[in-house]
N, C-alpha and C positions, 0 to 999 in steps of 0.2 A: 504493500500500500504506500503510495507516494505521500509526501508531506502535505501536498496541496489538496488531496482528495477529501480529507476530513477538515479542511480549513473552513471556518464558518464565521459569520457575523451574528451577534446576538442582539435582538431587538425586543423592546417592550412597548406596548401601546399605552400612550399617556391619556390624561383626562380629556384632551382635545381631540382624541381619536387620531393622533399622529404617532408614527413610529419613531421612537428614540433609540439611537445606536448606543449599545452598552459595551461594545468592544469586539475585537477580533481574537479568535483563538482556534484550538483544535478540539473537536468533539469526540467523545468515546462513550460506549455503553458498557457499564460494569455493575456488579453487585455491590451495593453499599450497605454495610452491616447496620449502621445507624438508622437508615431508612427502611431496612428490611425488604429490599427489593432491587431489581435492575433499574438503574438510573442513568440519565443523560448527564455527562460531565463535560464542561467546556473550560479549558484552562487557557488563560491569556498567553498569546505568543510573545508578548513583550517581557513579562516577568514570571510567568507560570502561575499567577494567582488564579483562584477559582472564580470564573465569571458566572457559571451556572451549575447548579446541582438540582436536578429535577427527577423525582421518581416517576417511572412510567406506570401510571395508574391504570388498572384494568377498565375503569369507567370513564376515562378522559377521552374526549373526541379530538383526535389528531387529524389534521388536514395536510395533504400534500398538494402544493400549488406550483405551477410553472416549472416543474421538473427539478427545481433547486431550492424550494421553500418548504419548510414544515412549520405549521402554525397550530397552536393549541391554547386553551385557557386553563389556568391552574386554580383560579378563584374568580369570584365575581369582579368584573372590571379589571382583570389582570391577564392580559393576553401576551403570549410569548411567540417569537419566531426565530428560526434558525435559517439563515441564508447561506447556502453552500457555494463554494467556489466551483465545484465540479458536480455534475449530475451523478456520477458514480458514487460519490460519498453520500449524497442525499438518498440514493437508492439503498445503500447499505444500512443506514440508520433507520430508514423507513421499514425495511424488512425486519429489523430487530424490534421495532415498536409493534409491528403487526404480529410477530412471533409471541411477544409477551401477552398481547391481548387475544391471541388466537384468531386473527383476522387474515383475510386474503390480501397479500401485498398489491394485487392488481387494483384494489379499491383506492380511491383518493381521499376517503374519510373513514376512520376506523369505528366511529360511534355515531349514533344519532344524537345531536345536541338537544336533548329534551329534559324536562324536569322529572322528578320521581313520580308525581301524581299522574302525569301524562303517560309515563312508561307503564305504570300499573294498569291504566285504563286500556292501553293498546294490547297488553298481555292478555287481558280478558276477552279480547275480540278475536274472531277467526283470523288465521294466518293470511288469508286472501285479502283482508282489509288493508294490509300493509302495502299492497301493490297499487300503483297508479297506472291505469290504462289510458293511453292517449287516443283520442278519436283520430280517424284518418285525416291526414293533412290535406284538406280540401276547402274550397271557398265556402261551401255550404255549412261547414262545421266550425268556422272561425269563432262564432259566438259561443259555442260550447267549449272550445279550447280556452277562450278568454275567461269564461266563468270558472273553469277548472283552475287555471293559474291564479286567479284572484282568491279562490277559496282556500288554497293551501298555505297562504302567507302567514296565517295565524298559528300554524302547526309546524314546529321545526322538523319533525320526522317526515311529514308529508312534503315539505319543501325539498328535503334530501331525496326522497323517492321520485319526485317530479323531475329534479335535476338529472338523475340517472336516466330517466326515461327520455328526456329531451336530447341527451347526448348519444343515445342509441340510434343506429340506422340513419344518421345524418338528419334527424328530424328538424333541428334548428335551421339548417340550410334550406330545407324544403319550405319552411314557414316564410323565410325571407324571399324565396322565389315567388311565393304567393303575393308578397307585397308589390312586386313589379307588375304582376297581372292586375291587381286591384288598381294600381295607379294608372295603367294603360286604359282600363275600363272606366276610370273615374268613379270607382265604387267606394263612395265615402263611408258607407256603413262598414264595409270590410276593412277599410283603412283605420277607422276608429277602433275596431276590434283588435287589429294588429298593434295599435298604440298600447292598448291595455296589456296585450300579451308580452310585448317586448319590455315594457316597463316592469311588469311582474317578474319576468325572467331575470332582469337586472337585480331585483330585490331578493332573488334566491341566493345571492351572495356566493356564487360558485365560480372559482377560478377557471375550472376546465371549460365552462360555458363561455367565459370571457375570452378565452383563447380563440374560440370559434367565432364569436360575435365581433371581435375586434381585429380579425384578420383582414388583410387587404381586400379579399373577395367579398367580405360581408359588412364591413363597418359603415360604409355609406348607405347601405340599405337599412341598417339599424338606425342611423340618423334620420333617414327618410321616414321610417315608421314613427319616430318620436316627434315628427313635425305635425302629425295629425291628431293633436289633442282634442278630444270631443268638446271640451269646455271653450274652445276658441272658435270664433266665427270663420276666420281664415287661417289656414295652416301657416306655420312659420317657414322661413326659407333658409334653414340652417345649411343645407347642402350647397346652396348657391354661395353662401358666405365662405364655407370651407374650401370650395373649389375655385372661386373667382376672386373674392375680396382678400381672403387670407391665404394667398399663394405662398408656398414655401420658397424662400430665397436662400440659395446656397452662397454665402458670402465668399467662400472658397469651395471649389468643387469637392464633394465628399465621394471618395472612390469606393468606400466600404458600403456595399448595398445593404447589408444587415443593419449597419448604423443608421443609414438613411431611413430604412423602413421603421426602425424603432423610434426615431424622432417623429416621423409622421404619425405613427400610432399613438404615441404619448400625447401629442398635441390634441388629437381628435378625441381621445378618451377624456382628457382634462376638460375639453370643451363640453362633452356630454355631461360630465359631473357638475361643472360650474354654471353652465348656461342653459342646457336643455332640460335636465331633470329639475322638477320643482323642489323646493325646500322640503325635505322629508319631515313627516309628522313625528311626534314623540314615539309612536308605535314603530315607525319605520327607520328611526335614526341609526340603529345598529345594523340595518340590512345592507348597507353599502360599505362596510368596513373592508371587505375583500377588494372592492373597487379602488378604495383609497390605497390599499397595499399594492395593488397592481400598478397604479401610477407611480407610487413611491419607488418601488424596486426597478421600474423602467428607467426612472431618472438616475438612479445609482448606476445602472449599467451604461447609460449614455455618457455620463461624466467620466466614468472609468475608461470607456473606449476612446473618447476624445483626448483625454489626458495622456493616454499611451501613444497617441499619434503625434509625435513631436514635429514631423514635417508639416502637418496641418496647422498647428498653433504657431509655428515659426513664420509661416506664410501669412497668417492672419495679422500678426504683429508687424510684419514688414510693410503690409499695405496700410495698416492703421496709422503708422508713423511717417509714411512717405508723403512728402509735400505735394507730389503730383497726383495723389489720390483725390478723386472727385468728392465733393461734399456729400452727395447722395450715397456713394459707396461707403464713405467713412461713417455715415449715419447707420447704415446696415451693419457695419462691423461692430459699432459700439452697442447697438441693440442686441447683437448676438452675444457679446460678452456679458451684458446684463443678465440675459437668460442663463448663460453658462454659470455665472456666479450664483444665481438663485438656485440652480440645480445642485450646485456644490454643497448646499446646506444639508443634502441628504447623505453626504459621505460621513464615514466614521472619522473621529477626530484626527488620527494620525494621517489618514489619506487626505483630509481637508487641509492639514498643514502642508503636506507635499504639494497639493494643488495650488495654494496661494503662493508658495515659494517659487513654484514653476512660473506663475504669472509675473512675479516680481523680477525674476531673473531674465524673463523675456522682455521686460520694459513696460509693464502696465502703468507705472506711476508717471513717467515722462509722457506717455501717450495720453494720460488723463489731462495733463496740462494743456495739451492741444485742444482736445474736445470740450473741456470745460470752458474754454475761452471762445467757443464758437457762438454765432448769433442764434442758431437753431435752438429753440426752447426745449424741444423733445430730446435733442442730443445732450444738452446740458443736464436735463433731468436724469437721463439714463446714466450719464457719467457720474453724477452725484450719487446715484444708487450704488454704482460699482465702488466708488470711493468709500462709501459707508461700509460696504462689506470688508474692505481692506483695513479700515480703521478699527472696526469691531474685532477683526481677526488678530491684528497686531499693531497697536499704536506705535510700538518701538520701531517696527520696520518702516513705518511712514516717517517717523522722526529722523531716523538714520538717513533716509533718502533726502529729505529736505535740507538737512544740515550740510550736505555735500553740494547743494545747488549754487550757493553764492560764488563758488570758484568757477562756475561754468556759465552763468547767466546773469541778467540784470535783476534788480530787486522787483521790478514791476511784474515779471513773469514767474516769480517763485510760486511753487504750488500752493503754499499756504496763503500767499497774497492773492492768488487767483480765487481761492475759496472765500477769503474775506470780502473781496470785491463782488463776488456773486451773491454773498449774503447781504451786503449793503444795497445792491442794485436789484434785489428780487422784485419783479414786476407783479407778482401775485398779490392781489388785495388782501388775501388771507395770510400771506407771508409763510406759506407752507414750506417752500424751499429754504427760506431764510432760517426758519426754526430748525429744520433738519441739519443745515450746515452749522448753525450755532451749537447744536449738540455735539457734532463731530469735532468742532474747534475746541470746545470745552474738554472733550476727552483727550485731545492731543496735548493741551497745556495743563492738564490736571496733574499736580505733583504726586498725587496718591498712586497713580499707576506708572510712575517713573522710578520705582524702587526695585527693579529687577536685579537680582544678585549678579547676573552676568555682566551688567554695565552700571557700576555704582556712580559713575560720573554723568549719567544721562541727564539727570535733573538739572545740574549746573550748566552743562553744555547746551542743552536745548533751550532753557529759559534765557540764557545769554544770547543765543541765536535769535530767539523770538523778539526780544526787546531791541536788538540791534537792527533787524531787517524787517520786522512785521508790525511792531507796535504803532509806528507812525501811520501805517495804512489803516489799522483798526480804529485809530482815534480821529481820522479825518472828519467824519460827520459830527463828532463831538465838538471839535474845534470850530468847525464851520457854523455850528448852531449856537455856540456859547460866546464866541469872541468875534466882533466885527472890527472894521478898521477904525471906527470912531471911538469905541471903547478902548482900543489899544492906544490910540493917540491921547485920550484923556488920562490914562494911567501914566504914560511916559512923561506928560507935562505936569504931573503932580496934582491933577484935579482931585477934588474930594468926592467925585461921583463914584458910587459903588456899582460894580458890575452886577446886574440884576440876577444873574445865574450863579453868583459866587457861592451861596449856601449849598447848591447841588454839588459843585466841585469840592467844597469843604467836607461834605459827608463822604464823598468818595475817598478823599485823602485820609479821613478818620478811619474808614474801613480798612484801608491798606495798612495804616500804622497799627490798627487793632490786631493784625495778623502776627505782629511781633516777630517778623521774619527779617533777619539781617540782610538778606538779599535785597528786599524792598527798601530797607533803611539805607543801604549804600546807594541805591538809585536816587533816593530822595536827597541825600547829602550831595551826591555828584551833581545833580541838577539844580541845587539851591532852591528847592521847591517850597521852602518856608518863606521865601521873600514875599510872594503875593499874599500869603496868609497874614504875615505881620503887617504888611502895608494896609491890608483891609482892616485889621484891628486898629491901626493908627488912624485910618480914614474915618472909622466909625466914631472916633472920639470917646466922649464920656457917656454916650447914649447906652442905656441899659436895655438891650433888646435880644432877640433870639440869636442874631449873628454874633453879638458879643459873647453870649453864654456858650455858644457852640465852639468858638475859638478858644475861650478859656478852658473849656472841658477837654479840648484836644491836648493842650499843654499840661493840664492836670493829670491826664491819663499817662503821658510820658513820664511825669514825675513819679506818680504812684507806682507804675510798673518798673521804674528805674531803668529805662531804655538808655543805656550808657552812651551808645554811639550818637543818638539823637540829642541827648543832653549836652554832650561835648560840642556838637556842631552848633546848637542854638546859642550856648553861652559864648563860644569863641567868636561867633559871627554877628550875633544880634542883641547881645545883652545890653549894650549902651542904649538901644532903642526901647528896651523893655523894663529897665530898672526903675524908670519913673512911674510905672504902674504899681500903685501901692494899695488900691482898693481890694485887691486879692493878694494872698501871699504865695501864689503859684510860682511867680518868676523868681522871687527870693528863695523859694524852696528848691527850684531848679539849680540856682547858684550854689546853694548849700550842698546839694547832691554832687555837683560838679567838683567843688573844692574838696569834699571828703574823698572822692575817688582819686583826685590828684594826690592827696596825702597818702592814701593806700599805695599808690603806684611808687611814690617816692620812698616809702618805708620798705617796700618789697625790693626795690632796686638797691637801696642802701644795704639791706641784709645780704643780698646776693653778692655785692662787691666786697663786703666785709669777709665773706667766706672765700671769695677769690683772692683777696689780699693775704688771708691766713695761709692759703695754699702756696702762694708765691713766696711768703716768708719761709715756710718750712722747706721749700725746694730751692732756696736762694742759691745754694752751692752748685746746682745743676744748671749750667749755662747752655747745654745743648740737648736736643732730642735726636732720636734716631728714627728714620723712617723704615718702611718694610725692607728696603734694599740695604739697610745698614749705613746709609749716608747721614752725616750729622747736619742738622738744621737748627737755626736759632729759634728760641722760644719767642713767640710774639707777646707783646704787652697787651693788657686789656683794651687799651685805646686803639690798638692796631687790629686786634681780632674782632672786636665789636665796636667799630668807630661810632656808629649812630647811637647805640645804647649807652656807651661810655660818655659820649658828649652830652646826652640828655641828663645823665646822672650828675656830672660835674656842674652843669648849669643849674640843676635843681639844688645842689649842695651850696653853691654860691648864693643863690637867692635865699635859702634858709638861713645861712650865716648873716646875711644882710638883714633878714627879718628880726633876728635876735638883737641887732644893734640899734634899730630905729623903729618907731611906730609909724604905720601908714596913716595919712590923714583920712578922715571920713569922706566917702564919695558924696558928691552932690548930684542930684538928679539932673540928667540932661533933658533938653526939650524933645518934643516929638520930632522925629526926622524920618526920611524916606530911604528906601532902597530902590535901585534900578530894577524894574520888572521887565524881563525880556520874554518874548513869545517865540514859538516856532515860526519858521518862515511861512508855513501854510496859514497859520492863524493871522499873522501880520498882514498877509496879502488878502485877507478876507475871503479865503477859498470857501465857496458855498457847497462844494461836494456834489453839485448837480450832475456833472459828467462822470462822477464816480472814479476819477483818476487820483491815486494816492499822491500826496505831496511828500517828497523826500526832504527832510529838514534836519538841522542839527539837533542835538539833544536839547530838550526844553530848558529854558533859562540859560542858554549858552551865548557866549559872545560871538561876534561875527566870524571869528577864526575857529570856532568850534570848541574853545575851551570854556570852562564854567565861568559865568559872570562874577566879577568880584563885588564884594559888599561895598556900598557907598562910603561906609565908615570903617576904619581899621578895627579889627576885633579887639575887645578889651584884653589887656594883659592879664593872664591868669595869676592869681595870688596863691602861692603854695604854702603848705604847712600852717593854714589857718583853721581854727575850730569851726565846725559847721554851725549854721544858725539853729538847726534842729537836730536832735539825736534820734535817729530812726531805729525802731526795733529790729528791722531786717538788717540794718547795718551792723548791729551787734552780733548777729549770727555769722556774718561774713568775717568779722574781726575775730570771733572765737575760732573759726576755721584757720585763720592766719596764725593765731597763737599756737594752735596745735602743730602746725607745720614748722614754726620758727624754733630754732634751738634755744632761744632765750625769750622769756616773756617780755612783751612790749607794753608800754602804757597805752590805755584806750584813748581814742581820739577825742572823746567827749569829756575826758577828765581834766 
């Protein structure tokens, strides 16, 4: 027995009556002591774990479908299926099941799916009552046949017997030949009976019947029968749609005739299920489960066959990315890939991974850049659907691709910028496309799914990329809506007019700071983004309003949360403008935090260099070190090895010595003063965003040469080694930690 003969996929039917793939493995039938019987065992081919352990019950109804499927129910609403790679393996397991149950392997179902009460009732009846005798297949007997088919639907055992009868002697094909006769004679009564017959046969839920009905010879007659619904005044024209309107287009010629037939069949059967058949009633909802399975496994087979045809896929991608390809042809190609990706959802996880990796290697992402920028709305919609499949499959794969783009292309045509522009420019009044793209963009920039252990730097690298190349595109409509040329001029000339949308921008900044993420904090510091906030506070004057409270709360949050990087930036650059505000203690509290942190740093540096000095004293006699090769080299002095740190330490030491010799005069409040408020180029030019073209601009609040704008007033000189204005409880905790780490106990800063 070859390894592939018993290779199977395990499926379970979920609550939505869809088959879920549980994995691939190898099946065997063996006696299990714990279950006290012959059981089906499936062990995963990846790690040997047990995917399935199911005892072959004598009373369970097993069905064999499409030569490679075995389906059964183990409990109410718990259906299982084994899909075999080879027919031979399916036959072997089927024979074992039939052997355990004492059934003929020639049957395609081992038991009648009936409940106990019905079974008892039929056991009391004569044996002949189990048989279903079909009337002769004649025009005059169509009404009788229709009544028979309708009457058995409520009885599982009679449905099974009728299915066996219909499959014998080619009865189903004879019925469909009568359809052609009735249509030629315009026999509406006969056509209505045939509608009831075919619909009822579909509800028999028998895979063997489906194989006959959905063959190339019969399927269009089945569709024709279903056009003549007696409840309709005029019959539908489904065949006309399938043969003329919905013509199958081969974007690339398919040389495999079996594959082409399978694609045709799947489309038509899907059309029957979704369009032709009415919504089943509660009584009928489980009658079409086999039809759903038939479509599902057809799709699995199609995707597998296409994926194995490397020549076909290579040619498709070559034409999709070729600039010479006509728009209509490219439209067909992208629609093909949309369906291809949709079908791929039927694959088991490992095969789906291989499928998307194949598409990525062939160049699906650069191809999407082309088609997502096309004017055709249908093409853009299809491309967006494909992009959503890729993002949902692997956000990291998409990120890796886009981070390589700046080396090869301009910012305007980066894939993510194309997505952003499509989101901004969505012409749908309901914004359906924009909402879809917004969800995909949020997935890509969500730090929570950037924590893959295989790439620990992905978060930093991708967010840096996004803020460098994409953020200005995303904010174009915001800047166009919130800043116009007049407001910009007013602010630059020192007018006291307040930007009417400032509270919206303030809430946004407060939300960012609320994240307490140093990445965002560094961005705020780099762009001097506190300048407009402080200018607005000063412009507001002494008015006690919501704007004033919101700004004060922003700084109070920074103080309470002790966000050190922001505190240092605010005090170093803006304290002279803020120290005159005494109606709240917020800014003096920030100053106290700042000075205490400076003292801590000084003491730590002092302790560190005392240790370094002791080490140098002890090793004073050793003037040379030896490297790995035995060569003598001079020892470096602290100021040589750590020039920056040593310089800061010496400067702090001099300031401290100076503090001990003289008292600093008390500071006097300075008057209100302003900072230069710079805008991005897009905002300054009053870009309205109507043409949806992103504006490439320097970093916000940057000078014309791209460097951060300087404060209008030099930052206040920090005073070191001064006692803080307030002794904070959390400061004590940090100092206690320092005392534990220090070799000698130091006096507390507040003493």
